[in-house]
N, C-alpha and C positions, 0 to 999 in steps of 0.2 A: 504493500500500500504506500509506503514511503517513496519508493522509486516511481510509482505511478503518479503520485502527487507532484513530485519534482519535475518529471519529464512532461507532465501535462501543461506546465508553464512554458514549455519550449525547450528544444534540445540545443544546449550550448556546451562548449568545451568545459566550462567551469562546472556545470551541473553534472556532466558525464564524469568528470574527475572526482567530484564529491561522492557520486554513487559508487564508483569503482574503488576508492581508497578510504574515505572517511567513514562511510556507512558500514562497510565490513569491520573496520577497526572498532567502531562504536558497538557493534553487535558482539565482537569478541570480548570487549571489556565488560559488557553487560552479562555475558555468560560467566566470566570469572567472578563477578560480584554475586552470582546467583547459585551456581551449582555447589552442592555440599562437598564435593571432592576437593575443591579449592579453598577450603576453610582456613587452613594454615597460611596459605599464601595471602588470603584476604585479611587475616588478622595482622599480618605484617605490613602489607602494602595497600590495604583497602582504602585509606584516606587519599593516597596519591592517585589510585585508580579513579576514585570519585572525582578528584580535581580534573583529571584528564577527560572524564566523561562530560563534565560541565563545559570545558573548553570546546570539545568536539561537537557539542549541541548548540551552545549559545552563539559562537562565532559564525557557523554556517547559517544560523537563523537570522543574523543581521543581513545576510546576502539573499536568502531565499524566502524569508518570512514564514508564513503559516505552513508552507509546504514542508519545511524542515522542523517546525516546532513540535510536531507530533512525537519526536523523540524525547521531549522534555519529561514526560510522565515516567519513562523508564529510569531516567537519571534521578528523579525525585524518589522513586522506589528504592534505588540504591542508597540514597542518603538515609532513608528510614531504616534500612537494613544494617548499614555499616556503622553509623554514628550512635552514640548513646542518646537516650530519649531527649534529654534536655538540650542536646545539640541537633538532633535529627529534625525535630519539628521546625525550629527556626531556619535550618538549612533547606528543608523542603519548601518552606514559604519563600525563601530567597530565590530558589530555582524557579518556582512558579512566577515570581515577579520578573526575573530576568527573561524568561520566555515571553511574557507579555510585553515587556519593554522592547526587546529585540524585534518582536513581530511588529510593534507599533512603529519602530524606527524604519523598518523596511516598507511599511504601508503608509507612513505619514500620519498615523493615528486617525485616519479618516474613514475607516470601515469597521465592521463588526469583528474583524479578525482578532483584535486585541482581547475583548471579553471571551470570544470563542476559544482562543488558544489558552487563555488563563484557566477557564473552567475545564477544558479538555485535559490540560496538564495535571490539574488538581485531581480529577476523577481517575485518569489513567494511572497516576502514581499510587493512589490509594488501592485501586483494584489490583495492580501488579504486585504491590507490597503484600496485600492480603493473600493472593494466590501463592506467592513464594513462602509466606509464613505457614500457610496451610500445608504445603508440600513438606516443609521442614518439620512441622509437628507430626505429620504422618510417618516420616522416616524415624523420628524420635520414638513414637509409639511402637513402631515395628521393632526397633532395637531394644526397647524396654521389654517387649514380649519375649524376645530371645533371652534377655537377661533373667526374666522371671522363670522361663523354662529351665535354664541352667541351674538356677537356685532350687527349683522344685526337684530336679534330678539329684542334685547334691543332697538335699534333705531326705529324699527317699533312700539314697544309698546309706546315709547315716542311720536312718531308721532301721533299715534291713540289717546292717552290721550290728546295731545295738540289740535288736531282737534276737539275732542269732547268738550273740554273746550271752545274753540273759538266759535264753532257753537252753542252748546246747551246752554252755559251760556248766550249768547245773546238772543237766541230764547225764552228760558224759562223766562228770565227777561222781555222780551216784552210781553209774554203771561200773566205773573203775573200782570204787570202794566195795561194792557188793560182789564184784568178780573176785577181788582179792580175798574177801571174807569167805566166799564159797569155796575157793581153792584151799583155804586153810581148814575148812570143815569137811571136806570130802572124806577124809579118813575117819576122824573121831566122831563126827556127827553128820552122817550122810543125809538124814531127813531134813535137818536144818539147812544143809547145803542145797538140797533140792528146792526148799522154799526161797532161798536167796537167788537161785537161778531163775525161778519163776518171776521173782520181783525184777530181776534184770531184764527179762523179756518184756514185762509190762512197762518198765521205764523206757526201754528202747522204742516200743510202740508209741508211747506218749510223746517221745522226742520226735518221732517221724510225723505224728499228727501235728505237733507244734510247728515244725518246719513248713508243713503244707499250709497251715493257717497264716504263717508269716508271708508266704508266697501269695496268698490271697489278700494281703494287706489288712487282715482282720484277725484279732486275737483277744480273747477274754479269758481271765484266770479267776479262780476262786481262792480267796484267802484261806478259808477253812481247809480246802484240799491241800494247799501248799503247806499249811502248818502240820497237817497229818503226815505229808510226805517228808517234811523237814525232820520230824521226830525220827522217822525210819532211817533217813540218810545219816543223821548225826549218830544214831545208835550203831549203825554199821561202821562208822568211822571211829568208834570207841569214845564218843563224846557223850557225856551225861546230859540229857536234854530235859529241860523243864519248860512246859508250855502252859501259859495262862491266857484264857480267852474270856473277855467280858465286853461285848459290844452288840449293838442292834444290827439290823440289816443295812448293807452298804449299797450305794449306787454302783453300777457296772464299772464306770471309770475309776472310782476310788478303790473298789475291790481289786481290779486288775493291777492298779499301781502298787497297792500294799502287798499283793501277792508276789509281784515282781521283786519288791524290796526283800521279801522273805527268801525268795530263790537266790538272789545275788548275795544276800547276807550269809546264808547257809553255805553257798559255794565258797565264799571268802573264808569262813570258819574252817572248812575242810581243806582248802588248798593253800591258804596263806597264814595259817596259825598252827600252833601246837596245843590247841585248846583241849581241856579235859572236861569242861563244863560250859554249857550254853543255856541261857535263860531267855525265853521269848515271851513277851507280854503284849497283849492287845487289849487296850482299855478305851472306854469312851466317857467323856465328861465335858461339860461346857460347850457342847456343840462340836467337839473335835474327837476324832478317833486317833489314838496314839499307839504306834507300834514301837517297841523298844527291844533290842537284842543286845545282850551282854555276854561276852565270852572272855576266857583267860587265854594265856599263851600267845601273846602278840609277837609276830615276826617282823623284822625290818621291812619297810616298803620296797616292793620290787622296783628295780631301776627302770626308769622311763615311764612310770605310772604317775598320774596326777592325782591330786586330792590327798586325803588322809591315808595312813597305812591300812592295808586290808584288801587291796585289789584295785584293778584299773577300771572297774565298772561303777565306782561310786559317783563319778561325774554324770554318768548316764542315769543313775537313780535320782540324783538331784534334779536333772532335767525332766524326768518323768513326773516327779512329785510337783514340780513347778507347773507342769502342764495341766494338772488337775486342781491348781490353786492351793497346793500343800507346801510343806516345808520338809527339808531333809538335812540332817547333820550326822556326822560320823567322825570318830576320833578316839585316841587312846584315853584311858581313864587313869587317875593317879595310882590305883592299886595294881597297875600293870596289865589291865585288861583292855578290852575294846568295846565301845558302845556305838550302836547305830540307832538313830531315832527318826521316825517318819510320822508326820501329822497331816491330816486332811479332814475336811468336813465329810460327814457321812453321805451327803448328796453329791460329792465329787466336785 
């Protein structure tokens, strides 16, 4: 349209030269000011490019008038994009004024060209700026969606690793202990060894079911079942277990969170301590269900683990309890033991 408007006034060497040289250069500068791929270059040289655009639009407008003034709106959009807001608005107004004045100088201020080009430059600049901003926001939203997808994948990997640690760590520890006990009992107490082997089979089946539930992204545990299983595992490990339970019904989320704490706590007692006694209490009062596990025989913290002594899964337990609005603490006690406390509301 710009070329048609220029040549419509008559073909001259000056007009042809402007169409062949200045107009392509103006288009190139506008592309540099617009495309996202040139953002770094624009951050460094954007103001100088804008100055070049103003010169390439205003000076030819003095020669050609309204036929060239249509480029002013694009330069105004560049000013709004490149400059800070407190500078962009005055600069845009100045560009509109320059286009109007240069058009008036060419036409002698005797026609409607001046108000026409002023309004045209104003509207074109706003429209072009809005379209560019819309495209930029669309690109930003697309990149944000990719970032959210990567975050979601990372969270799912962490969840899967955490669930496998909490489930299989406990189950495999139980299988190992019961297997060692069954091996010791084969000769002197074959019937008891048979019972331990049956328990191993049941634990292995439960571990397989737990892994399948993790793969389906859903898993619920029962605190009562875990307490019963904990007593059996601790006894197999030669740890004297005392379990006290005094609470009402729990919501599914709270029940699963506390059951997971019991699993990890028992695993830590078996794998990371020389405990001979372990006391587990679950009580309820003042709208809070409180789980406390105490054991003796603390070992030094495994190298590379975070949190308090007793295993690398304590950070995971703290995150689980926080997810249901609860609290979790764990650490050594003055008498040389180790205490683990988890609290949550019965409703989760």
